[in-house]
GUDREN-733009 format. One record per residue: x, y, z of N, C-alpha, C in turn. Coordinates in steps of 0.1 Angstrom, whole numbers, padded with zeros to 4 digits, always signed. Each point is the difference from the previous one (the first is absolute). Layout:
! residues N
XYZXYZXYZ...
//
This chain:
! residues 423
+0780+1127-0357-0001-0011+0011+0006-0013-0007+0007-0006+0009+0007-0012-0005-0009-0012+0003+0004-0010-0012-0005-0012+0005+0007-0011-0006-0003-0014+0005+0008-0009+0000-0006-0010-0010+0011-0004-0010-0006-0009-0010+0010-0014+0000-0010-0011+0000+0007-0015+0003-0006-0007-0014+0011-0008-0005-0006-0012-0009+0005-0010+0008-0015-0010+0005+0000-0010+0007+0007-0013-0006+0001-0010+0008+0002-0014-0006+0015-0006-0001+0009+0011+0008+0014-0005+0002+0002-0002+0016+0008-0013+0003+0005-0006+0010+0008+0009+0006-0002+0003+0014+0012+0007+0009+0009-0010+0005+0013+0006-0004+0010-0009+0011+0010+0012+0004+0006+0000+0013+0010+0006+0006-0002+0005+0012+0004+0014+0005+0001+0003+0012-0006+0015+0000-0006+0003+0010-0007+0012+0003+0001+0001+0012+0007+0015+0004+0004+0005+0012-0009+0005+0007-0008-0002+0015-0009+0007+0004+0005+0010+0010-0009+0012-0003+0005+0014+0008-0005-0002+0014+0002+0010+0006-0006+0003+0014-0012+0003-0002-0009-0003+0011-0015+0002+0003-0003+0015-0002-0009+0001-0008-0007+0013-0001-0009+0003+0012-0007-0009+0004-0009+0004+0012+0008+0001+0011+0013-0008+0001+0010+0002+0011+0005+0013-0001+0005+0006-0009+0007+0013-0003-0008+0011+0003-0012+0000-0005-0008+0009+0001-0003+0004+0016-0001-0010+0008-0005-0001+0014+0015+0003+0008+0009+0000-0005+0017+0000+0008+0004+0015+0000-0002+0007-0012+0001+0013-0004-0006+0008+0008-0012+0001+0005-0007+0007+0010+0009-0001+0014+0002-0011+0004+0008+0000+0013+0010+0008+0002+0006+0004-0010+0012+0012+0002-0006+0011+0007-0012+0003+0003-0007+0013+0005+0001-0005+0015+0002-0009+0004+0001-0004+0014+0017+0000+0008+0006+0005-0009+0016+0003+0004+0004+0011-0005+0009+0010+0006+0007+0008-0009+0013-0004-0004+0005-0012+0002+0010-0006-0006-0004-0008-0016+0012+0000-0006-0001-0005-0014-0008-0016+0001-0009-0002-0008-0004-0015-0003+0007-0005-0017+0005-0010-0002+0004-0003-0010-0006-0012-0003-0006-0001-0012-0009-0012-0007+0009-0007-0011+0003-0013+0002+0008-0004-0012-0010-0010-0006+0003-0005-0012-0010-0013-0008-0011+0011+0000-0001+0012-0005-0012+0008-0002-0005-0002-0016-0014-0004-0003-0001+0001-0013-0002+0013-0006+0001-0003-0012-0001+0016-0009-0013+0002-0008-0008+0007+0008-0015+0000-0004-0004+0013+0000-0013+0001-0009-0004+0014+0004-0005+0003+0014-0004-0010+0004-0008+0001+0014+0009+0003+0010+0014-0004-0002+0010+0004+0013+0003+0013-0007+0002+0009-0010+0001+0012-0004-0011+0009+0006-0013-0005-0002-0012+0008+0006+0001+0000+0018+0005-0010+0005+0003+0001+0014+0013+0009+0005+0007-0002-0011+0014+0011+0004-0006+0015-0001-0010+0002-0011-0001+0013+0000-0011+0004+0010-0006-0008+0007-0008+0002+0009+0006+0005+0014+0009-0012+0003+0008+0006+0011+0010+0013-0003+0005+0002-0011+0009+0013-0003-0010+0010+0002-0014-0001-0003-0010+0014+0005+0001-0001+0014+0003-0008+0007-0001+0004+0015+0012+0001+0007+0009+0004-0010+0015+0004+0006+0011-0011-0001-0004-0014-0001+0009-0008+0000+0011+0000-0015+0012-0003+0004+0008+0000-0009+0004-0017-0004-0004+0001-0013+0000-0014-0008+0013-0001-0011+0008-0007+0001+0011-0005-0008+0000-0011-0008+0000-0003-0012-0003-0013-0007+0013-0004-0006+0006-0012+0007+0013-0005-0008+0002-0011-0006+0011-0004-0006+0002-0014-0006-0014-0001-0009-0002+0012-0008-0011-0004-0011-0016-0002+0007+0002+0006+0011-0013-0002+0007-0003-0010+0008+0011-0008+0004-0001-0015+0006+0001+0004+0015+0005+0013+0003+0005+0003+0013-0007+0011+0004-0009+0002+0008-0006+0013+0004+0004+0006+0014+0004+0012+0002+0007+0003+0013-0008+0016+0002-0008-0004+0010-0011+0013+0006+0004+0003+0013+0000+0014+0003+0004+0007+0010-0011+0009+0003-0008+0000+0013-0007+0006+0006+0003+0012+0009+0013+0005+0001+0004+0009+0012-0006+0013-0004-0004+0003-0011-0005+0013-0003-0014+0000-0004-0006-0012+0000-0016+0001-0002-0009+0007+0009-0004+0009-0004-0011+0010+0007-0009+0004-0005-0008-0008-0010-0011+0000-0004-0009-0010+0003-0013+0005+0000-0009-0012+0008-0014-0004-0010+0002+0008-0014-0014-0004-0008+0005-0007-0013-0005-0010-0001+0001-0008-0012-0012+0001-0010+0003+0011-0012-0009+0003-0007-0007-0009-0009-0015+0003-0006-0008-0008-0005+0008-0003-0014+0007+0011-0007+0006-0003-0011+0012-0011-0002+0005-0004+0010+0007-0012+0001-0002-0011+0004-0011+0000+0015-0007-0010+0005-0007-0008-0013-0009+0008-0006-0009-0006-0009+0005-0010-0008+0013-0001-0005+0007-0011-0007+0000-0011+0006+0001-0002+0009+0007-0012+0006-0007-0005+0018-0007-0009-0001-0007-0004+0015+0010+0001+0011+0013-0004-0001+0008-0001+0008+0006+0013+0009-0005+0007-0009+0004+0016+0005-0005+0002+0016-0010-0008+0000-0008+0001+0015+0008-0003+0013+0012-0008-0006+0012-0007+0012+0009+0014+0008-0004+0009-0007+0009+0014+0008-0008+0006+0009-0011-0005+0004-0009+0005+0011+0003-0005+0010+0005-0013+0006+0002-0001+0012+0014+0002+0006+0011-0001-0010+0014+0007+0002-0001+0013+0005-0006+0011-0011-0002+0011+0005-0007+0002+0011-0009-0004+0004-0007+0002+0012+0008-0003+0012+0007-0011-0002+0007-0006+0012+0012+0010+0004+0005+0004-0011+0015+0009-0001-0003+0015+0007-0012+0007-0006-0003+0011+0005-0014+0005+0004-0007-0009+0003-0013+0003+0005-0011+0002-0009+0003+0005-0012-0011+0004-0009+0002-0003-0015-0007-0001-0007-0001-0005-0014-0014+0001-0008+0006+0006-0014-0012+0003-0008+0002-0009-0010-0012-0009-0003+0004-0010-0012-0012-0001-0008+0005+0001-0012-0013+0000-0012-0005-0015+0000-0014-0004-0002-0003-0011-0001+0003-0007-0012+0008-0014-0003+0008-0003-0008-0008-0005-0014+0006-0002-0012-0004-0004-0010+0006-0017-0004+0004-0004-0013+0006-0011-0004-0007-0006-0007-0001-0014-0004-0008-0005-0010-0013-0002+0004-0010+0000-0010-0013-0001+0005-0004-0017+0000+0002-0005+0011-0005-0012+0003-0007-0002+0012-0009+0010+0002-0011+0000+0011+0001+0012+0010-0006+0000+0012-0001+0009+0008+0013+0003+0009+0006-0012+0004+0012+0000+0008+0001+0013+0011-0012-0001+0008+0002+0011+0008+0012+0003+0009+0004+0012+0006+0010+0001+0009-0007+0001+0015-0011-0003+0002-0005+0001+0013+0006-0008+0012+0008-0011-0003+0006-0009+0012+0013+0008+0002+0007+0005-0011+0010+0010+0003-0003+0010+0012-0012+0006-0003-0006+0015+0007-0002-0008+0018-0006-0009-0002-0006-0009+0014+0011-0005+0007+0009-0004-0005+0013-0006+0005+0008+0010+0006+0001+0012-0007+0009+0011+0005-0008+0007+0012-0015+0002-0002-0008+0002+0013+0005-0006+0012+0000-0013-0002+0006-0011+0013+0010+0003+0005+0011+0009-0007+0010+0007+0004-0001+0012+0006-0013+0007+0001+0002+0012+0006-0003+0012-0011-0001-0002-0012-0002+0009-0011-0012+0006-0001-0001+0014+0000-0011+0006-0003-0004+0003-0016-0011-0004-0005+0001-0001-0015-0011+0007-0005-0001+0009-0012-0011+0002-0005+0003-0001-0016-0011-0001-0007-0002+0001-0016-0003+0015-0003+0009+0006-0007-0006+0013-0006+0005+0002-0015-0010+0000-0008+0001+0004-0016+0011-0011-0006-0002-0012+0006+0009-0010-0011+0011-0003+0009+0005+0006+0011+0012-0001+0008-0001-0006+0015+0008-0009+0003+0000-0003+0015+0010+0008+0009-0010+0005+0007+0010+0012+0011+0002-0007+0014+0010-0006+0002+0003-0005+0012+0012+0007+0009-0006+0000+0011+0010+0007+0013+0000-0009+0011+0013+0000+0008+0004-0005+0010+0008+0008+0006-0002+0010+0007+0008+0011+0006+0010-0006+0008-0006-0007+0012+0009-0007+0009+0006-0012-0002-0001-0002-0014+0007-0016-0006-0009-0009+0003+0000-0013-0008-0007-0010-0003+0003-0009+0013-0009-0006+0005+0001-0011+0011-0004-0015-0005+0008-0008+0009-0004-0014-0005-0015-0004+0003-0007-0010-0007-0008-0004-0001-0006-0014-0006-0011-0008+0003-0002-0010-0009-0010+0002-0007-0001-0004-0015-0007+0000-0009+0000-0013-0006-0014-0003-0002-0001-0014-0009-0007+0003-0011+0005-0006-0012-0004+0004-0012-0014-0006-0003-0008+0005-0005-0014-0005-0002+0002-0012-0012+0010+0005-0011+0002-0010-0007+0015+0004-0004+0006-0009-0006+0016+0000-0002+0001+0010-0015+0010+0011+0006+0004+0011-0010+0014+0002-0001+0006-0002-0009+0016-0002-0003+0002+0017+0004-0005+0008-0006+0003+0014+0001-0003+0009+0011-0010-0007+0007-0005+0009+0015+0012-0006+0008+0002-0016-0001+0009-0005+0010+0015+0007+0001+0004+0004-0014+0014+0005-0002-0001+0014+0007-0010+0006-0003+0000+0016+0005+0000+0000+0016-0008-0005+0006-0005-0001+0014+0015-0006+0006+0005-0011-0007+0013-0006+0006+0013+0011+0003-0001+0011-0014+0013+0007-0001-0005+0013+0011-0013+0003+0003-0004+0012+0008+0005-0006+0013-0003-0014+0006-0001-0005+0014+0018-0001+0002+0008+0001-0009+0014-0001+0007+0005+0013+0006-0006+0009-0002+0003+0015+0011-0011+0003+0008-0011-0011+0002-0010+0003+0008+0005-0002+0016-0006+0007+0009+0003+0000+0013-0007-0017+0005+0011-0008+0008-0010-0012+0002+0001-0012-0010-0009-0011+0000+0000-0011-0005-0014+0000-0008+0003-0003-0014-0011+0001-0008-0003-0020-0006-0010-0003+0000-0004-0013-0004-0008+0001-0011+0001-0006-0011-0007+0000-0013-0004-0014-0002-0014-0004-0001-0005-0011+0000-0005-0005-0011-0002-0012-0006-0006-0001-0013+0011+0008-0011+0012+0001+0002+0008+0008-0009+0003-0007-0011+0003+0006-0012+0003-0006-0012+0015-0006+0002+0000-0012-0008+0013-0008+0001+0009-0001-0012-0002+0007-0009+0008+0003-0014+0016+0000+0004+0007-0006-0011+0015+0003+0002+0004+0014+0000-0007+0009-0007+0000+0015+0003+0000+0004+0013-0008-0007+0008-0002+0007+0014+0013-0004+0007+0003-0014-0002+0013-0004+0008+0011+0010-0004+0002-0001-0012+0011+0011-0006+0000+0015+0005-0013+0003+0002+0000+0016+0008+0006-0001+0013-0005-0012+0008+0005-0001+0014+0014-0003+0001+0004-0007-0011+0015-0002+0000+0010+0013+0001-0007+0010-0011+0008+0010-0002-0002+0010+0012-0013+0004+0005-0004+0005+0011+0010-0006+0013+0003-0013+0001+0008-0004+0010+0015+0002-0002+0005+0003-0012+0012+0004-0001+0002+0015+0004-0010+0007-0003+0000+0013+0004-0005+0006+0017+0001-0013+0007+0000+0001+0012-0014-0003+0007-0011-0004-0006-0013+0000+0006-0001-0018+0006-0009-0001+0007-0003-0013+0012-0013-0002-0008+0004-0012-0009-0013-0007-0004+0000-0015+0002-0010-0007+0002-0001-0013+0001-0014-0005-0007+0002-0012-0007-0011-0007-0006-0004+0003-0014+0008+0012-0007-0003+0001-0012+0000-0016-0010-0013+0002-0008+0003-0014-0007-0011-0007+0005-0006+0001+0012-0010-0005+0007-0013+0009+0003-0010-0006+0004-0014+0011+0001+0000+0007+0011+0011+0001+0007+0003+0008+0013+0011+0007+0001+0001+0013-0003+0014+0007+0002+0000+0009+0012+0011+0000+0007+0005+0006+0013+0009+0010-0001-0005+0014+0000+0014+0008+0000+0001+0012+0009+0010-0003+0007+0004+0009+0011+0007+0015-0006-0006+0008+0001+0005+0015-0003+0013+0004+0006+0005+0010-0007+0014+0000+0003+0000+0015-0004+0010+0009+0006+0000+0015-0001+0006+0005-0013+0009-0010-0007+0005+0005-0012+0000-0012-0010+0004+0002-0013+0006-0010-0007+0013+0004-0005+0009-0005-0004+0012+0001-0008-0001-0002-0015+0010+0002-0004+0004-0003-0016+0001-0014+0000-0001-0006-0012+0003-0013-0003+0002-0001-0017+0006-0015-0002+0002-0004-0015-0008-0014+0000-0010+0002-0010-0013-0017-0001+0002+0000-0014+0001-0014-0001-0003-0005-0017-0014-0004+0000-0008+0004-0010-0013-0004-0004-0002-0011-0003-0010-0006+0009-0003-0016-0003-0003-0001-0017+0004-0013-0003-0003-0003-0016-0017+0000-0002-0003+0005-0013-0015+0004-0005-0007-0014-0001-0009-0004+0008-0005-0014-0001-0010+0003-0011-0007+0010-0003-0009+0002-0008+0005-0001-0018+0011+0007+0000+0009-0001-0011+0007-0015-0001+0003-0004+0007+0002-0017+0004-0007-0011-0004-0013+0005+0004-0014-0009-0006-0003+0002-0013+0003+0012-0003-0004+0004-0016+0008-0006-0009+0011+0001+0001+0010-0006-0007+0003-0016+0000-0008-0003+0011-0001-0017+0002-0008-0007-0012-0012+0011-0002-0011-0006-0011+0006+0001-0012+0010+0010-0002+0001-0002-0016+0006-0012-0008+0009-0008+0006+0003-0014-0005-0011-0009+0002-0009+0003+0011-0012-0010+0000-0010+0003-0012-0001+0012-0005-0008+0003-0010+0008-0004-0012+0012+0002-0003+0007+0000-0015+0006-0016-0001+0004-0005+0011+0008-0010-0002+0013+0004+0001+0013-0008+0003+0010+0001+0002+0006+0001+0013+0010+0007+0008+0008-0003+0012+0005+0015+0003-0004+0006+0011+0004+0013+0006+0003+0000+0015+0014+0003+0000+0003+0003+0015-0001+0012+0003-0005+0005+0013-0004+0015+0004+0009+0002+0012+0013+0007-0005+0010+0003+0008-0004+0007+0015+0004-0003+0010-0004+0003+0012-0014-0002+0006-0006-0009-0009-0015-0004+0006+0001-0009+0012-0010-0001+0009+0000-0007+0013-0013-0003-0001-0001-0015+0000-0017-0005+0000-0007+0001+0013+0009+0005+0013-0008+0003+0012-0009+0009+0000+0003+0010-0010-0007+0012-0004-0015-0001-0005+0002-0015-0009-0015-0001-0008-0004-0015+0001+0003-0001+0012-0004-0016+0002-0016-0002-0006-0010+0006+0004-0014-0002-0004+0001-0001-0015+0007+0010-0008-0001+0000-0012+0008-0010-0008+0012-0003+0005+0006-0012-0004-0009-0012+0001-0007-0003+0009-0007-0011+0001-0011-0004-0009-0006+0012-0004-0010+0001-0011+0009-0005-0015+0012+0006+0000+0004-0003-0013+0005-0015-0001+0002-0006+0012+0005-0014-0001-0014-0007-0003-0010+0003+0007-0016-0006-0005-0002+0002-0013+0006+0010-0007-0004+0004-0012+0008-0011-0011+0008-0006+0008+0014-0009-0011+0012+0008-0002+0004+0009+0006+0010+0011-0002+0012-0005+0011+0012-0002-0004+0011-0005+0009+0007+0012+0004+0000+0000+0015+0009+0012+0006+0010-0006+0010+0009+0007-0002+0013-0005+0010+0005+0013+0005+0009+0000+0009+0008+0009+0007+0016-0006+0002+0011+0009-0004+0014-0003+0000+0007+0013+0005+0010+0001+0002+0008+0013+0003-0001+0010-0011-0002-0004-0010-0001+0012-0013-0015+0005+0002-0012-0007+0004-0011+0005+0003-0011-0010-0005-0010+0005-0006-0013-0009+0000-0001-0004-0015+0000-0014-0005-0001-0004-0012-0013-0006-0006-0005+0003-0012-0012-0004-0002-0003-0006-0014-0010-0010+0001+0000-0008-0015-0013-0003-0002-0006-0004-0011-0013-0005+0002+0004-0017-0003-0005-0010+0010+0003-0013-0002-0005-0006-0013-0009-0005-0002-0004-0005-0012-0014+0006-0004-0002+0000-0014-0013+0004-0007-0005+0012+0006-0016+0000-0003-0005+0014+0006+0001+0001+0013-0003+0011+0006-0001+0002+0013-0016-0003+0004-0003-0003+0013-0012-0005+0006-0003+0012+0006-0017+0002-0001-0006+0009+0008+0001+0001+0016+0000+0011+0007-0001-0002+0012-0010+0012+0004-0002-0003+0017-0007+0011+0004+0005+0007+0009+0000+0016-0004+0004+0011+0009-0007+0006+0011+0005+0003+0010-0010+0009+0011+0012+0010+0003+0000+0013+0000+0010+0010+0006-0006+0000+0014+0011+0003+0010+0002+0000+0011+0012+0009+0008-0003+0005+0012+0013+0008+0005+0014-0009+0000+0009+0004+0000+0014-0011+0003-0003-0004+0011+0001-0016+0001+0010-0006-0008-0009-0011-0011-0013+0009-0003-0010-0006-0012+0005+0006-0012-0007-0004-0012+0003+0003-0012-0002+0013-0002+0012+0007-0004-0002+0017-0003-0009+0005-0010-0008+0009+0004-0010+0009-0009+0010+0005-0013+0014+0003+0003+0005+0009-0009+0007-0011-0011-0001-0014+0000+0002-0009-0008-0014-0009-0007-0009+0007+0004-0013-0007-0008-0004+0005-0014+0004+0009-0002-0001+0005-0015+0009-0010-0008+0013+0001+0004+0011-0009-0007-0004-0015-0004-0007-0007+0014-0001-0012-0001-0014-0003-0009-0007+0008-0003-0012+0000-0007+0005-0002-0016+0011+0009-0001+0006-0002-0016+0004-0016-0003+0007-0007+0012+0003-0013-0003-0009-0010-0001-0013+0004+0008-0011-0010+0001-0009+0002-0011+0001+0010-0007-0008+0000-0016+0005-0008-0008+0009-0010-0002+0004-0010-0005+0001-0013+0006+0000+0000+0012-0003-0011+0008-0010-0011-0004+0001-0013+0003-0006-0009-0004-0012-0002+0011-0013+0006-0003-0012-0004+0010-0004+0014+0004-0008+0002+0010-0006+0015+0005+0008+0001+0014+0001+0011-0002+0007+0004+0015-0009+0014+0003-0003+0001+0015-0008+0009+0006+0010+0009+0011+0000+0012-0001+0009+0011+0004-0009+0007+0011+0003+0003+0010-0008+0008+0008+0008+0012+0005-0004+0013+0002+0006+0010+0002-0006+0006+0015+0007-0003+0010-0002+0003+0015+0004+0016+0007+0010+0004-0008+0009+0009+0004-0007+0011-0006+0000+0005-0012-0005+0011-0004-0011-0002-0009-0012+0010+0000-0008-0005-0012+0002+0008-0013-0007-0004-0010+0005+0009-0013+0013-0003-0006+0005-0013+0004+0013-0004-0005+0002-0009-0009-0010-0003-0010-0001-0007-0009-0001+0008-0014+0007+0013+0000-0005+0009-0013+0011-0006-0010+0008-0010+0004+0009-0005-0015-0007-0012-0007-0012-0004+0006-0007-0012-0006-0005+0003-0012-0007+0014-0001-0005+0000-0015+0010+0003-0009+0013+0004+0001+0009+0003-0007+0007-0014-0006+0001-0011+0012+0003-0012-0005-0009-0006-0008-0011+0002+0004-0014-0007-0010+0003+0008-0017+0008+0012+0002-0001+0002-0014+0011-0006-0006+0008-0011+0006+0010-0006-0005-0004-0016-0001-0015+0000+0000-0005-0014-0002-0001-0009+0015+0001+0009+0010-0001-0007+0014-0013-0002+0003-0005-0014+0005-0013-0002+0006-0001+0002+0015-0007+0013+0002+0000+0007+0015-0014+0003+0005-0006-0005+0008-0012+0008+0007+0003+0004+0011-0006+0011+0006+0003+0008+0010-0014+0005+0008+0001-0007+0010-0013+0003+0010+0003+0008+0014+0002+0011+0002+0005+0007+0011+0014-0004+0002+0001-0005+0011+0014-0005+0005+0005-0011-0006-0005-0006-0009+0003-0013-0003+0000-0002-0016+0011-0004-0007+0002-0004-0013+0002-0015-0005-0006-0002-0007+0001-0014-0004+0005+0001-0014+0012-0009+0000+0010-0001-0014-0001-0013-0005-0007-0001-0013+0000-0014-0004+0015+0001-0012+0010-0010+0000+0008+0003-0008+0000-0005-0015+0006+0008-0007-0001-0004-0013+0015-0001-0006+0002-0006-0013+0013-0007-0002+0009+0012-0003-0002+0009-0005+0006+0011-0002-0003+0015-0001+0004+0008+0005-0005+0015-0001+0006+0005-0015-0008+0011-0003+0005+0008-0014+0004+0015+0002+0011+0002-0002+0003+0014+0000-0009+0011-0003+0000+0010+0007-0011+0012-0004+0003+0014+0006-0003+0009-0002+0003+0013+0008-0010+0001+0012+0009+0000+0011-0009+0003+0015+0007+0011+0006-0010+0003+0012+0004+0013+0005+0002-0003+0015+0012+0004+0009+0003-0002+0011-0008+0009+0009-0005-0006+0010-0011+0007+0009+0005+0002+0014+0011-0009+0006+0007+0004+0011+0012-0004-0001+0010+0001+0008+0012-0008+0002+0001-0012-0002-0007-0009+0008+0002-0013-0002-0007-0007-0013-0011+0008-0003-0006-0005-0014+0008+0001-0014+0007+0012+0003+0010+0000-0013+0009-0010+0001+0007-0006+0007+0009-0009+0000-0007-0012-0003-0012-0004+0003-0006-0012-0002-0003-0001-0015-0003+0014-0007-0002-0003-0014+0011-0002-0006+0011+0006+0004+0015-0004-0008+0002-0015+0000-0001-0006+0013+0001-0015+0003-0010-0006-0010-0012+0002-0002-0008-0006-0008+0004+0002-0014+0005+0015-0002+0009-0002-0017+0009-0008+0001+0008-0002+0007+0011-0008+0000-0004-0014-0003-0012-0007+0000-0005-0013-0007-0010+0002-0006-0003+0011-0006-0011+0001-0010+0004-0005-0015-0005-0003-0009+0002-0001-0010+0001+0016-0005+0010+0005-0011-0001+0014-0006+0005+0011+0008-0006+0010-0004+0004+0012+0006-0008+0008+0010+0003+0003+0012-0008+0006+0011+0006+0013+0002-0008+0013+0002+0006+0010+0004-0005+0007+0009+0005-0001+0011-0007+0008+0014+0004+0013+0002-0012+0007+0000+0000+0019-0001+0002+0002+0017+0002+0013+0000-0002+0005+0017+0007-0006+0009+0013-0005-0004+0010-0006+0008+0009+0008+0010-0005+0014+0001+0004+0010+0011-0001-0008+0016-0013-0008-0001-0001-0009+0010+0010-0011+0002+0007-0004-0010+0007-0012+0002+0015+0008+0009+0002+0013-0006+0013+0004+0006-0001+0005+0014-0011+0002+0007-0001-0001+0013+0005-0009+0009+0001-0015-0005+0004-0011+0005+0008-0008-0002+0007-0001-0014+0006-0009-0007+0013+0009-0008+0011-0002+0003+0013+0005-0005+0002-0006-0011+0004+0004-0015+0005-0005-0009-0006-0012-0006-0010-0004+0002-0009-0011-0004+0005-0003-0015-0002+0007-0007+0007-0006-0016+0011-0005+0000+0012+0008+0007+0014-0008-0001+0001-0012+0007-0013+0001+0011+0006-0015+0010-0005-0011-0011-0013+0004-0005-0008-0014-0007+0008-0004-0014+0006+0011-0007+0007+0001-0012+0011-0009+0000+0009+0004+0015+0012-0011+0002-0002-0015+0001-0015-0002+0000-0002-0016+0001-0005-0004-0012-0002+0009-0010-0006-0004-0012-0011+0006-0006-0007+0005+0010-0014+0009-0006+0002+0010-0012-0010-0003-0007+0000+0012-0009-0009+0010+0004+0005+0008+0004-0003+0012+0009+0004+0015-0001-0009+0009-0002+0008+0014-0001-0011+0011+0003+0008+0012+0004-0009+0010+0006+0002+0008-0014-0014+0005+0000-0003+0011-0013-0006+0012+0005+0011+0013-0003-0005+0011+0004-0011+0007-0007-0009+0010+0003-0009+0007-0008+0005+0003-0014+0014+0005-0001+0004+0006-0010+0005-0012-0010-0001-0012+0004+0007-0009-0012-0010-0005-0007
//
C-alpha cells in the first residue's frame, strides 16, 4: 500500500494546473444512460473514482472509451440492456447511486445496491428515493438493493427537499428530463456541479430552468440526444491547492481556477491574511505578511463554506495566530483527521460537530494515517509546513479525488514523493 513522504519547510512557487471536477464528472457520466447517442466529456479528471464509475456503467452495458490519456471520456448507451448495479462495484463509491434515476427514466426498471464511499457519517439515500417516488416510481428495499419500477414511465411532479442534498438533486434532475410533464424541485442544491449537469443535459436536449437556484423546473422530453460537454474545473482541488502557499509561504498560480467557484472559501483566506487574486491565467495565492490569523469556519451548502474543504483549512489554522472554531454542519464524524494532526503537534479539541483549534508556531513531522479522501490531503498540506519528515499512509483515499498530487506539488518546489510498499 502506497504512502506519501514529505519533508516540510520549503516555500512553494510556480503554477499548478487544476483538473476537471471529480464530483461533476461522476454525475455527468451516468447521464449517458438517458440517451442512446454518445456523450463525450472533455476535461475529465484521471482518478480511481472515474475508473470505478466506468466499470459500473460497463456492467450495465455502456461502452466507455478513455481517450487523450483519460482526459476525454466517450460513453455510449445504445447497447445498455442491464438494470442491476451490483454491490461489489457500488460499495466502493457513494456516487454509484446516481445511476438509479437515469436507469429508471430510461427503461422503467432499476436494481441498485445501497452505496459505499468515505466513512464520514450516515449520508442516507432516503431523499433520492422520496424524490423518485414523487415522480411516480414504486420503490422497495430488498436485501440491500433498491428495486425501482415505473412501468408506464415517470411523470412530472413537485418535490421539496426537507434538507439540501446535492446527490439527490442530481439524481432526480436527471430522471425528470424524461418524465412526462413538468417537475419542480424546491430547496434544491445550488452547487456548481448542479449547474454543470444542467448545462450538459441542456446540450443533450433537456428543458431545464433555474439550475444554481433553490428552485429548478424541468419540462420532460421524449428523448435526449448525444452531446460533447467540458467538465467544470474542480473547485475542491482548487481550494486545496490555494492552501498550499498559504501554509508554506511563496506564491502559486492555480491554472484554470475561477474565484466564482470558491467565493466563501476565498473570503476566509482573505480574513486569515492570505492574498488571493484572479487573472486570465487563473487564481494566484500568496501569504501577505507574517503569521496567518485565526478564523472561524462553519460549513454550509453552496454558496456557503464547502464541507469538502473543512479538513484542509484546519491544516492551515493549526499554525494560525489565535483560536479558530470550526463547525461542521453537513456531515457528522468528519473530524477524523484531527487526531492525526494532533500527532504532529496541533492543539485541537473536538466536541461533537465543533472543533476548536489553538494555533501553535510550528507543526512537527510525524507518521500519520489518512482516514478519508479530504483528510488525506489535509495531512499532506500540514506536512508541507511542518518541521521534519511526515509520512502519510493509506493514501488510496487520496487517489480517489486528486490526480498526480506529488507531481503538481513537486513542480512548485515541494519535497514530496510517493513511496510504494516495496520501496
